[in-house]
ZAGUTI-336436 format. One record per residue (C-alpha): x, y, z; residue number from 1. Coordinates in nm, 3 decimals. Layout:
% residues N
     east    north       up    n
        X        Y        Z  NUM
...
//
This chain:
% residues 514
     east    north       up    n
   -5.220    0.039   -1.035    1
   -5.628    0.063   -1.063    2
   -5.828    0.290   -0.861    3
   -6.125    0.143   -0.686    4
   -6.459    0.252   -0.791    5
   -6.736    0.261   -0.564    6
   -7.090    0.087   -0.616    7
   -7.242   -0.241   -0.839    8
   -6.980   -0.400   -1.114    9
   -7.272   -0.315   -1.345   10
   -7.272    0.058   -1.250   11
   -7.193    0.334   -1.521   12
   -6.864    0.461   -1.404   13
   -6.839    0.808   -1.410   14
   -6.456    1.016   -1.313   15
   -6.471    1.361   -1.237   16
   -6.128    1.526   -1.326   17
   -6.181    1.864   -1.088   18
   -6.362    1.943   -0.777   19
   -6.455    2.317   -0.785   20
   -6.787    2.435   -0.708   21
   -6.955    2.313   -1.084   22
   -6.767    1.962   -1.016   23
   -6.899    1.920   -0.609   24
   -7.317    2.060   -0.777   25
   -7.230    1.803   -1.028   26
   -7.187    1.508   -0.840   27
   -7.461    1.616   -0.547   28
   -7.736    1.658   -0.888   29
   -7.615    1.303   -0.953   30
   -7.647    1.189   -0.650   31
   -8.019    1.326   -0.622   32
   -8.098    1.162   -0.975   33
   -7.963    0.860   -0.973   34
   -8.141    0.494   -0.849   35
   -7.896    0.338   -0.583   36
   -7.628    0.186   -0.767   37
   -7.688    0.279   -1.136   38
   -7.372    0.535   -1.100   39
   -7.033    0.509   -0.980   40
   -6.862    0.822   -0.891   41
   -6.482    0.892   -0.866   42
   -6.392    1.249   -0.801   43
   -6.034    1.375   -0.841   44
   -5.997    1.742   -0.718   45
   -5.580    1.865   -0.799   46
   -5.652    2.090   -0.429   47
   -5.581    1.954   -0.069   48
   -5.908    2.072    0.069   49
   -6.263    1.996    0.001   50
   -6.442    2.193   -0.263   51
   -6.559    2.550   -0.175   52
   -6.680    2.871   -0.230   53
   -6.437    3.014   -0.452   54
   -6.659    3.347   -0.536   55
   -6.625    3.440   -0.147   56
   -6.260    3.461   -0.116   57
   -6.242    3.801   -0.181   58
   -6.516    3.892    0.112   59
   -6.264    3.691    0.325   60
   -5.986    3.968    0.189   61
   -6.247    4.232    0.271   62
   -6.315    4.093    0.624   63
   -6.678    3.964    0.567   64
   -6.615    3.597    0.543   65
   -6.464    3.383    0.715   66
   -6.231    3.140    0.524   67
   -6.330    2.861    0.746   68
   -6.674    2.876    0.602   69
   -6.659    2.861    0.285   70
   -6.602    2.494    0.242   71
   -6.913    2.324    0.083   72
   -7.080    1.994    0.139   73
   -6.882    1.664    0.148   74
   -7.018    1.430   -0.108   75
   -7.186    1.115    0.065   76
   -7.118    0.765   -0.002   77
   -7.068    0.599   -0.218   78
   -6.865    0.849   -0.433   79
   -6.581    0.817   -0.396   80
   -6.328    1.203   -0.345   81
   -5.956    1.216   -0.339   82
   -5.830    1.503   -0.282   83
   -5.447    1.619   -0.365   84
   -5.464    1.399   -0.693   85
   -5.408    1.529   -1.030   86
   -5.506    1.329   -1.340   87
   -5.157    1.356   -1.571   88
   -5.355    1.131   -1.841   89
   -5.630    1.037   -2.046   90
   -5.672    0.728   -2.239   91
   -5.950    0.726   -2.440   92
   -5.915    0.385   -2.623   93
   -5.847    0.248   -2.254   94
   -6.134    0.471   -2.140   95
   -5.922    0.559   -1.820   96
   -5.747    0.807   -1.655   97
   -5.397    0.761   -1.474   98
   -5.317    0.988   -1.192   99
   -4.990    1.150   -1.045  100
   -4.943    0.849   -0.837  101
   -5.008    0.633   -1.091  102
   -5.319    0.515   -1.028  103
   -5.568    0.407   -1.316  104
   -5.925    0.507   -1.302  105
   -6.156    0.338   -1.522  106
   -6.476    0.543   -1.690  107
   -6.754    0.517   -1.895  108
   -6.760    0.854   -1.877  109
   -6.499    1.107   -1.798  110
   -6.620    1.450   -1.665  111
   -6.368    1.738   -1.714  112
   -6.430    2.013   -1.438  113
   -6.072    2.112   -1.461  114
   -6.184    2.517   -1.411  115
   -5.944    2.778   -1.528  116
   -5.637    2.951   -1.405  117
   -5.564    3.352   -1.349  118
   -5.379    3.538   -1.645  119
   -5.079    3.669   -1.556  120
   -5.035    3.939   -1.840  121
   -4.666    3.990   -1.766  122
   -4.291    3.823   -1.742  123
   -4.211    3.789   -1.348  124
   -3.912    3.580   -1.347  125
   -4.022    3.430   -1.025  126
   -4.006    3.766   -0.866  127
   -4.140    3.757   -0.510  128
   -4.443    3.968   -0.442  129
   -4.635    3.836   -0.727  130
   -4.944    3.723   -0.628  131
   -5.319    3.582   -0.767  132
   -5.634    3.533   -0.644  133
   -5.795    3.174   -0.678  134
   -5.752    2.899   -0.447  135
   -5.810    2.895   -0.020  136
   -5.472    2.917   -0.003  137
   -5.402    3.225   -0.266  138
   -5.636    3.374   -0.024  139
   -5.441    3.317    0.268  140
   -5.109    3.405    0.160  141
   -5.273    3.764   -0.012  142
   -5.457    3.845    0.349  143
   -5.132    3.777    0.533  144
   -4.937    4.001    0.273  145
   -5.160    4.267    0.288  146
   -5.020    4.495    0.566  147
   -5.169    4.848    0.660  148
   -4.939    5.081    0.497  149
   -4.811    4.869    0.238  150
   -4.834    4.950   -0.148  151
   -5.053    4.719   -0.318  152
   -5.122    4.749   -0.712  153
   -5.396    4.527   -0.856  154
   -5.354    4.480   -1.244  155
   -5.737    4.458   -1.387  156
   -6.004    4.697   -1.306  157
   -6.300    4.402   -1.382  158
   -6.537    4.241   -1.121  159
   -6.258    4.069   -0.874  160
   -6.001    4.358   -0.913  161
   -6.213    4.591   -0.769  162
   -6.384    4.377   -0.499  163
   -5.992    4.265   -0.400  164
   -5.906    4.664   -0.435  165
   -6.206    4.735   -0.161  166
   -6.083    4.440    0.027  167
   -5.712    4.548    0.020  168
   -5.810    4.916    0.100  169
   -6.006    4.780    0.428  170
   -5.700    4.598    0.554  171
   -5.511    4.955    0.597  172
   -5.269    4.861    0.215  173
   -5.214    5.156   -0.015  174
   -5.409    5.009   -0.315  175
   -5.403    5.142   -0.666  176
   -5.591    4.992   -0.978  177
   -5.456    5.003   -1.277  178
   -5.658    4.934   -1.588  179
   -5.532    4.907   -1.937  180
   -5.865    5.026   -2.154  181
   -6.041    5.363   -2.032  182
   -6.331    5.236   -1.850  183
   -6.358    5.005   -1.514  184
   -6.579    4.657   -1.619  185
   -6.575    4.779   -1.946  186
   -6.741    4.440   -1.970  187
   -7.045    4.577   -1.805  188
   -7.087    4.920   -1.819  189
   -7.076    5.222   -1.985  190
   -6.842    5.488   -1.970  191
   -7.042    5.746   -1.753  192
   -7.123    5.459   -1.548  193
   -6.802    5.351   -1.531  194
   -6.651    5.734   -1.459  195
   -6.881    5.756   -1.148  196
   -6.763    5.399   -1.049  197
   -6.381    5.521   -1.068  198
   -6.484    5.846   -0.876  199
   -6.657    5.632   -0.615  200
   -6.314    5.424   -0.577  201
   -6.137    5.777   -0.549  202
   -6.342    5.874   -0.276  203
   -6.251    5.613   -0.051  204
   -5.881    5.641   -0.112  205
   -5.802    5.382   -0.390  206
   -5.569    5.539   -0.708  207
   -5.764    5.433   -1.009  208
   -5.544    5.459   -1.331  209
   -5.702    5.383   -1.671  210
   -5.572    5.329   -2.026  211
   -5.214    5.227   -1.887  212
   -5.041    4.940   -2.030  213
   -4.780    4.741   -1.781  214
   -4.517    4.629   -1.972  215
   -4.265    4.486   -1.742  216
   -4.233    4.412   -1.349  217
   -3.917    4.572   -1.139  218
   -3.760    4.318   -0.920  219
   -3.450    4.411   -0.644  220
   -3.287    4.158   -0.445  221
   -3.575    3.914   -0.587  222
   -3.869    4.064   -0.479  223
   -4.126    4.292   -0.702  224
   -4.056    4.693   -0.653  225
   -4.266    4.838   -0.943  226
   -4.385    4.834   -1.229  227
   -4.324    4.998   -1.587  228
   -4.602    5.138   -1.833  229
   -4.603    5.149   -2.212  230
   -4.501    5.504   -2.180  231
   -4.179    5.480   -1.962  232
   -4.358    5.588   -1.584  233
   -4.291    5.354   -1.332  234
   -4.530    5.272   -1.052  235
   -4.377    5.160   -0.680  236
   -4.506    4.879   -0.530  237
   -4.467    4.610   -0.284  238
   -4.713    4.379   -0.390  239
   -4.836    4.286   -0.738  240
   -5.245    4.128   -0.774  241
   -5.285    4.049   -1.092  242
   -5.658    3.981   -1.175  243
   -5.698    4.030   -1.568  244
   -5.903    3.736   -1.626  245
   -5.874    3.381   -1.639  246
   -5.736    3.140   -1.886  247
   -5.957    2.783   -1.882  248
   -5.742    2.475   -1.829  249
   -5.754    2.262   -2.099  250
   -5.382    2.075   -2.136  251
   -5.538    1.752   -2.043  252
   -5.782    1.778   -2.323  253
   -5.532    1.891   -2.557  254
   -5.261    1.604   -2.473  255
   -5.557    1.354   -2.542  256
   -5.632    1.537   -2.897  257
   -5.976    1.674   -2.782  258
   -6.091    1.982   -3.000  259
   -6.027    2.286   -2.770  260
   -6.044    2.647   -2.910  261
   -6.060    2.890   -2.624  262
   -6.219    2.638   -2.390  263
   -6.252    2.263   -2.475  264
   -6.504    2.243   -2.729  265
   -6.866    2.019   -2.614  266
   -7.176    2.031   -2.835  267
   -7.558    2.146   -2.639  268
   -7.498    1.782   -2.510  269
   -7.197    1.899   -2.267  270
   -7.031    1.657   -2.473  271
   -6.700    1.672   -2.676  272
   -6.744    1.639   -3.029  273
   -6.470    1.357   -3.120  274
   -6.549    1.169   -2.803  275
   -6.914    1.143   -2.651  276
   -6.784    0.954   -2.359  277
   -6.619    1.247   -2.257  278
   -6.792    1.555   -2.128  279
   -6.654    1.867   -1.994  280
   -6.856    2.153   -1.781  281
   -6.805    2.501   -1.597  282
   -6.507    2.732   -1.702  283
   -6.284    2.469   -1.915  284
   -6.564    2.433   -2.125  285
   -6.633    2.631   -2.409  286
   -7.014    2.525   -2.513  287
   -7.130    2.559   -2.891  288
   -6.895    2.857   -2.952  289
   -6.963    3.053   -2.608  290
   -6.744    3.088   -2.275  291
   -6.848    3.317   -1.993  292
   -6.606    3.207   -1.738  293
   -6.922    3.230   -1.487  294
   -7.071    3.024   -1.203  295
   -7.426    3.038   -1.310  296
   -7.351    2.876   -1.633  297
   -7.155    2.636   -1.509  298
   -7.405    2.495   -1.222  299
   -7.638    2.500   -1.491  300
   -7.452    2.275   -1.746  301
   -7.392    2.071   -1.412  302
   -7.749    2.011   -1.391  303
   -7.790    1.921   -1.711  304
   -7.546    1.715   -1.794  305
   -7.651    1.487   -1.431  306
   -8.023    1.471   -1.586  307
   -7.846    1.361   -1.913  308
   -7.652    1.073   -1.739  309
   -7.962    0.946   -1.603  310
   -8.192    0.955   -1.927  311
   -8.354    1.237   -1.831  312
   -8.240    1.490   -2.006  313
   -8.381    1.876   -1.957  314
   -8.310    2.219   -2.176  315
   -8.130    2.480   -2.028  316
   -8.270    2.739   -1.865  317
   -8.080    3.041   -2.029  318
   -7.949    3.325   -1.915  319
   -7.815    3.238   -1.600  320
   -7.555    3.510   -1.565  321
   -7.763    3.803   -1.694  322
   -7.762    3.992   -1.386  323
   -7.416    4.084   -1.238  324
   -7.366    4.213   -0.878  325
   -7.043    4.384   -0.772  326
   -6.950    4.280   -0.398  327
   -6.685    4.530   -0.258  328
   -6.729    4.724    0.039  329
   -6.836    5.085    0.044  330
   -7.028    4.988   -0.327  331
   -7.320    4.900   -0.454  332
   -7.304    4.840   -0.817  333
   -7.572    4.572   -1.011  334
   -7.630    4.567   -1.417  335
   -7.859    4.332   -1.587  336
   -7.941    4.283   -1.942  337
   -7.767    4.388   -2.207  338
   -7.794    4.738   -2.326  339
   -7.914    4.701   -2.723  340
   -8.083    5.075   -2.820  341
   -8.414    4.856   -2.914  342
   -8.627    5.044   -2.629  343
   -8.681    5.383   -2.451  344
   -8.352    5.439   -2.194  345
   -8.374    5.687   -1.882  346
   -8.036    5.783   -1.699  347
   -7.994    5.929   -1.401  348
   -7.644    6.045   -1.359  349
   -7.529    6.218   -1.025  350
   -7.137    6.178   -0.996  351
   -7.147    6.396   -0.699  352
   -7.317    6.132   -0.454  353
   -7.163    5.855   -0.621  354
   -7.481    5.739   -0.812  355
   -7.573    5.651   -1.160  356
   -7.873    5.455   -1.284  357
   -7.968    5.382   -1.670  358
   -8.277    5.143   -1.764  359
   -8.380    5.041   -2.087  360
   -8.774    4.973   -2.132  361
   -8.876    4.786   -2.466  362
   -9.255    4.667   -2.478  363
   -9.311    4.766   -2.108  364
   -9.028    4.554   -1.970  365
   -8.704    4.667   -1.832  366
   -8.441    4.470   -2.048  367
   -8.147    4.632   -1.939  368
   -8.031    4.832   -1.627  369
   -7.711    4.968   -1.444  370
   -7.714    5.077   -1.112  371
   -7.468    5.200   -0.886  372
   -7.478    5.350   -0.552  373
   -7.885    5.287   -0.534  374
   -7.908    4.931   -0.412  375
   -8.288    5.008   -0.315  376
   -8.367    5.026   -0.689  377
   -8.109    4.778   -0.832  378
   -8.354    4.532   -0.608  379
   -8.629    4.640   -0.779  380
   -8.541    4.691   -1.106  381
   -8.316    4.316   -1.086  382
   -8.673    4.141   -0.993  383
   -8.865    4.356   -1.211  384
   -8.617    4.264   -1.497  385
   -8.613    3.902   -1.395  386
   -8.985    3.867   -1.382  387
   -9.078    4.071   -1.687  388
   -9.318    4.259   -1.439  389
   -9.497    4.581   -1.600  390
   -9.355    4.890   -1.613  391
   -9.510    5.252   -1.589  392
   -9.629    5.380   -1.879  393
   -9.333    5.693   -1.841  394
   -9.045    5.498   -1.754  395
   -8.880    5.791   -1.554  396
   -9.084    5.707   -1.281  397
   -8.852    5.443   -1.255  398
   -8.559    5.619   -1.139  399
   -8.794    5.826   -0.864  400
   -9.001    5.585   -0.675  401
   -9.009    5.176   -0.604  402
   -9.163    4.968   -0.840  403
   -9.489    4.839   -0.796  404
   -9.388    4.487   -0.748  405
   -9.262    4.574   -0.407  406
   -9.021    4.308   -0.402  407
   -8.700    4.453   -0.188  408
   -8.494    4.179   -0.190  409
   -8.188    4.303   -0.124  410
   -7.957    4.531    0.098  411
   -8.253    4.790    0.130  412
   -8.567    4.505    0.234  413
   -8.769    4.615    0.493  414
   -9.069    4.435    0.649  415
   -9.356    4.575    0.385  416
   -9.116    4.460    0.111  417
   -9.073    4.099    0.226  418
   -9.459    4.065    0.296  419
   -9.527    4.200    0.007  420
   -9.310    3.979   -0.198  421
   -9.492    3.727   -0.419  422
   -9.388    3.388   -0.306  423
   -9.198    3.295   -0.694  424
   -9.035    3.591   -0.650  425
   -8.636    3.491   -0.660  426
   -8.422    3.540   -0.371  427
   -8.095    3.349   -0.469  428
   -8.022    3.392   -0.820  429
   -7.763    3.214   -0.839  430
   -7.937    2.918   -0.752  431
   -8.302    3.020   -0.805  432
   -8.407    2.955   -0.455  433
   -8.777    3.210   -0.436  434
   -8.938    3.349   -0.140  435
   -9.169    3.042   -0.097  436
   -8.834    2.823   -0.074  437
   -8.674    3.009    0.224  438
   -9.051    3.073    0.391  439
   -9.067    2.661    0.362  440
   -8.723    2.614    0.500  441
   -8.836    2.801    0.818  442
   -9.120    2.626    0.843  443
   -8.952    2.325    0.872  444
   -8.772    2.455    1.156  445
   -8.450    2.651    0.980  446
   -8.391    2.963    1.189  447
   -8.018    3.056    1.012  448
   -7.862    3.160    0.730  449
   -7.652    2.784    0.784  450
   -7.939    2.602    0.795  451
   -8.155    2.755    0.509  452
   -7.826    2.716    0.300  453
   -7.793    2.327    0.343  454
   -8.161    2.284    0.275  455
   -8.173    2.518   -0.028  456
   -7.830    2.612   -0.131  457
   -7.937    3.017   -0.115  458
   -7.601    3.222   -0.023  459
   -7.403    2.960   -0.173  460
   -7.315    3.133   -0.480  461
   -7.218    3.489   -0.506  462
   -7.345    3.549   -0.145  463
   -7.533    3.842   -0.272  464
   -7.833    3.752   -0.150  465
   -7.726    3.697    0.241  466
   -7.936    3.996    0.352  467
   -8.247    3.936    0.178  468
   -8.238    3.539    0.349  469
   -8.088    3.730    0.667  470
   -8.435    3.941    0.648  471
   -8.690    3.638    0.578  472
   -8.601    3.456    0.828  473
   -8.661    3.770    1.078  474
   -8.957    3.843    0.943  475
   -9.090    3.500    0.944  476
   -8.977    3.484    1.338  477
   -9.246    3.802    1.389  478
   -9.504    3.643    1.208  479
   -9.424    3.256    1.290  480
   -9.257    3.270    1.642  481
   -9.133    2.977    1.802  482
   -9.398    2.789    1.963  483
   -9.286    2.884    2.329  484
   -9.287    3.246    2.220  485
   -9.626    3.226    2.046  486
   -9.939    3.408    2.138  487
  -10.204    3.116    2.283  488
  -10.463    3.233    2.019  489
  -10.211    3.252    1.764  490
  -10.258    2.977    1.421  491
   -9.922    2.855    1.358  492
   -9.787    2.913    0.962  493
   -9.532    2.652    1.043  494
   -9.639    2.332    0.818  495
   -9.523    2.303    0.421  496
   -9.870    2.408    0.323  497
   -9.958    2.685    0.536  498
   -9.611    2.841    0.473  499
   -9.651    2.792    0.110  500
  -10.004    2.975    0.059  501
   -9.863    3.254    0.318  502
   -9.557    3.277    0.041  503
   -9.766    3.256   -0.241  504
  -10.011    3.522   -0.148  505
   -9.772    3.730   -0.021  506
   -9.993    3.872    0.288  507
   -9.811    3.953    0.604  508
  -10.056    3.894    0.895  509
  -10.098    3.998    1.239  510
   -9.993    3.765    1.497  511
  -10.317    3.507    1.541  512
  -10.382    3.555    1.136  513
  -10.423    3.246    0.972  514
//
């Protein structure tokens, strides 16, 4: 049985295996770039849902996002989308894939976007009470299981583990984080910063056990009742949530004889060196020996592959994942760059206040920084890092005063900072959306975050820029009010050209100023 393929018979047939955030971005980019009828796209997604923002699942657990609001815009016709459809085999010689229903889908280019699955570091013997968080269904199950007073152990003290711990604690659960190394978030934080983070978690009533190896799950009547550590200690637990990283899904590629290491091996063109008709993007892909497991590089791959397929190749923009932001209730943690000791480093550590800031400066530029418990400073340092803004001659000034950039595109943004923020300042790092684009969206009639997201993609990644977008919209309501509330002598800004000029200048006019 052969599957239907949309488009003209001469169209380049693209089959996408997977329908997560990276696959959805690839299809969106391809639809935007390709001439009508040039490509025929079929998307095969294993989940029964339309694509959704997986990064915000922990925000649902924390009660700061609605699960029904995570769905991403659906692909428009003539793209064919088949949900709840698993690809079971690839016939590279025939250039066809077969799904679990026996339907064959022919392709000219196959895009593997199969993602990754959570790594569960323990034998669970199918005991009830061992959970992960990767899908909407996982999120619903975990939210229902996190009852007040329930003892929950989170295995893994990385980004997701800490976000989960804070969210579960907010639901009233008795939460303990168990981490196998001596430092939380050890991929991003040094020992001093990690200690401040651990103390901040404990101050919220969350248990933290470091340098502890869990070797077994203890069960009773088919359900989890505890964990056993390498030193023989037992940790009582009603629910265990594994947050120990992910494993790329490479089974299809392996079975098809494609090169696989940690992920599916692809070159800089994102094609398999064994078969140029097969590409891989996102969490399943290992590009030029690199695998990040981060969303922004996956979106970058989607953009590049879409451009390549329409004959308009683009270079990688690079460092898409250089800034890491922890989304957790009661915590502010931002890291950027890679500290390498090449420059001067200044540090302010105030564990009693839950604050730790370290900044490395080289050639009068911020090259790396860690900010815990200092959201306003983190916003300014992020802007300086991304825009390579010159720093004060004495880098200690970075720790005690607002940077001269005055961007404030974070939780602490106020009206003055928003007004002086340059138009090309990046507000949404995940999607590269600038202040100018958000102001332009307001000028075009978008008055809420959802409308701005639909036009610009801002807030559709990690969601960390939502407060900045809200602040910009509120500020624009003041300087460019709707026509029914604008003073009679006001000169409106609500034309794209005027909004662009206003954002570029960074001026904050009074009502009536041009």
